[in-house]
N, C-alpha and C positions, 0 to 999 in steps of 0.2 A: 521561287526558292522554297525549300522545305521549312516549315515553321519550327521543326524540332532541332534544326541545326544550331541555332544560337544556344539553346538549352544544353545540348550535348557538348558544345564547345565550352560553355561555362562550367559544366561538370568536369570536363577534362582539365580545365585551368585550375580547378580546386584540388586536383590530385597531386601527389608528390611528384618530384621532377622526373624520376625514371619512368613512372607510370603515366605521366601526362602525355608523352609522345605517343604511347600506345593508345591511350584514350582518344587522342586527337585523330589518329589513324582510323580507329573504329568509328568515330563520329563521321569522318569523311566517307568511309565505306557505306555506313548506314544512310547518309544523305544521298549517295549515288543510287543505292537500291531504292530509296523512297522516290527519287526523281524518276527513275526508270518505271517504277510502278505507276506513278501519276500519269506519265506519257502513255503507257500501255492501257491504262484504265480509260483515258479519253478516247483512245482508238477503239476500245471495246464498246463504248457508249455510242459510237457512230454506227455500229453494226446492228443487225436485226435481232440476234439472240444475245442480249446483253448479260443476263444472269449467269449462264454457264461460262461465258468468257471471263467475267469478273471473279467468279468462284475459282477458276483455274489460276487466274492472276494472283489471288490471295494465297492459294496453296504455294505457288512459286515464290511469292514474297516471304512467306513463313519459312520455307526451306532455305532461301537465301539469307534470311536474318538469323536463323538458328545458330550457325557458328559464331556470328557476332555476339549474340545474346550470351552464349556459353562463355565466350572470351570476356565479356563485360562482367559476368558473374565471377569468373576467375580473378579478374583484376580487383573487383570489390572485396573478394575474400583475402587477397594479398594485402590490400589496404587495411582491412580490419585486423589482420595478423600483425601488420607493422604498427598500427596504433596500440594494439594490446601489448606488444613487446615494449614499446616506448613507455606506456603507462606502467608496466611492471618494473621497468628499470627506474622510473621516477619513484615508484613506491619503495623499491629497494634502497635508493639513495636517501629517501626520507627516513626509512627505518634505521639506516646506518647512522645518519646524523642524529637521530633521536637517541640511539644507543650510545653514541659518543657523548652527547650532552648528559645523559644519565650517568655514564661513567665518571665524567668530570664532577657532577654533583655529588656522587658517592665519595669521590676522592676528597672533596672539600669537607664532607661530613666526617670522614675518618681523620683528617688533619685537624679539624676544629676541636677545641676542648669540649667536654660534655657540658650541657647547661647546668647552672648552679641549682641546688635544691631550692624549692620555693621557701620563702621566708614566712614563718608562722608567727603571728603576733604573740607577744608575751602573755597577754590575758588569756588567750585560748590555750596555749601550751601549759600554763599553770593549772588550768581547770581540768581536773580529773573527775571522772564520774564515780560517784559513790553508789552503793547498791540502792540507797533510797532514791537518788536522782534517777537511776535507771528505771526503778519501779514507777516513779512519777511520769517519766516519758512514756513508758508502756501503757499506763493508765490513760494518759492523755490521748494516745493513738487509738486505744480501744474506744474511748468515748467519742472520738471523731468518727470512727467507723460506725458506731451505733447511730450517730446523727445522720450520716450519709445513708445508711440502710433505711432509716425512718423516712428520709426524704424520697428515696426510691419507692418505698411502699406507698407513700402518699401520692406520688405521680402515677403509679400503676392504678390506684383506686380512682383517681380523676379520669384516666383514660377509659377505665371500665365503665364509669358513670356516663361519660360522653358517648360511648358505644351503645349503651342501653338506651340512652335518650334518642339517638339516631334510629335505632331499631323501632322504638315506640312510635316515633314520628312517621316512619315508613309504613308501619302497620295502620296508622290512622289514615294516611293518604290512600292506601289500598282499600280500606273500609269505606272511604268517602267517594270512591269512584262512582260515576253515574252510569257507566256502561255495565250492564249485568254480565255475569260470566256466561260463556257459551254453553249450550246444552250438551250433555254427554252424548257420545256416539251410541247409536242403537246396538243392541246385542244381536248377534247373528241368529237368524231364525232357524227353524228345524229344516227348512228346505236347503239352506246353505250348508248346514252340517251334514245332510244326507248325501250331498254331491261329492263330498271329500271322503275318500275311503282309504 
């Protein structure tokens, strides 16, 4: 028996009800073609000229399977379209349910009274800023900005010092190398220059 038959039957069983009968029919037809090919291949192998016989059989098999393969592709396309349609309908249902929920939420918001204004403590409400207080706040902010700028300048100087230190260490390592630098390339001689015109 053909080893592909159980696989094809399992594929046919996983298809929707209307398409499963067609898939099963295609699987049976394919199994019959494969069995016939196997019998004829054994007969070819008993002959003297095996290769031309098997090549002819393969061409016949491909021609016999071509309509089945086309039909399988058509069925697969139908299944994909059906899945896509069902997924689109589920998405529409979810969107509709979401829109209904959103509508209900908005209705509740319209029906609900507006939230009360936040309660401000009496100590804060009574405290009004005078021009002197505003100037003090401004001075305090300016002094904080100056302190922050000074800290940033200090950090930048530290970074610069670390960079200079690393560069100096690298130069020392290069100077301490034991291997001498390579000799420069020789200059081209007059004979080489005269050859180029």
